[in-house]
Phi, psi and omega in degrees: 000324179294312184296317176300316179295318180293325179295318182292313176303318180297316177294332174281326187273349177303310176300326175298316178301311181296320178295319178294319179300312180296317181299320185291342171277320184287302189225079181306140179202168175228153180230141180234128176238128178258111188276311179225185177287352186248339185242135179224133180244127173249139181239116178254130173239114177204132176048049173073011179249139178244128176242128186247112172244120178260134184234116173262118184265153182275337184229189181267066179260352185260153179251161182269108178205177169234135183237134180227124178211161175285148183247109179269356183223171180266112185269358183284149185286134179067017183046041186274158180261329175237128181200139162219110183217162173222121191236136176258113177243097183061229181278358183261148171236123182245121175248125179252142169225119180233130180208154177284139178297332178296333179291311179302318184295315175305314182295316181291325179301309178300318179300325183277335187260326178314311180291341178291322176276332178294323181305302175302320184297315176302313180297320180291315177300313179300317179292319186292326181263015175067035180252161178298141182283340183269307189247350180083015175297145178283119178245027184291330175249019181270127183244001188276340180086009176229139173291132175293329185281311185245350177090002184286140176282147178224161181236142183289138175232121179298326182291337184273332188240128177257164182107189179265018179279137178254150182287000000 
C-alpha cells in the first residue's frame, strides 16, 4: 500500500519537476517564502539547478511576505551543483540544499515506475517458489487447494513445485 501511494505521489509530482527544470532554463528566478516570523526560505532556480536556503532568525525581524524576482546571478554558494551545508553566522543559521533538477526528475520517475514492475515480479516469485499469491504463505505441502492463511484458492503447477509430490 505504501509503495502504491508513493508511486502515485511521485507520478503526480513528476510534471512539476519537469516544469521547474524547463522554467529554470527559460526564466531563472528566486522566490522568498516566510513561514513564520523566525524562518524564511529562498528558492533559487537557474540553469537546471535548484537551490534552497533556509534562514533561521533568532528574533522577530522577518515579516510574513512573499518575494519574487528574476535572478541574474548564480546565488548558490560556490556555484555548486550539489551542496548540503549549515552555517552559523552570529545569531543566524543558514542551511543550504542545492541539487540539479534532472536528479529530482529521475528519482520521481523511478519511484513512479518501480512498483509497476515489482507487482508482477513478486507474483512470479511467489508462484515459482510455491507460495500463496496473495499472502506469501508456503503452500508446498498443502493438498487442499486453499491457502490456510488467507483462504485463496490455488492450482498446482509442476513448474512451481519441485520434488516427487504429485497433485
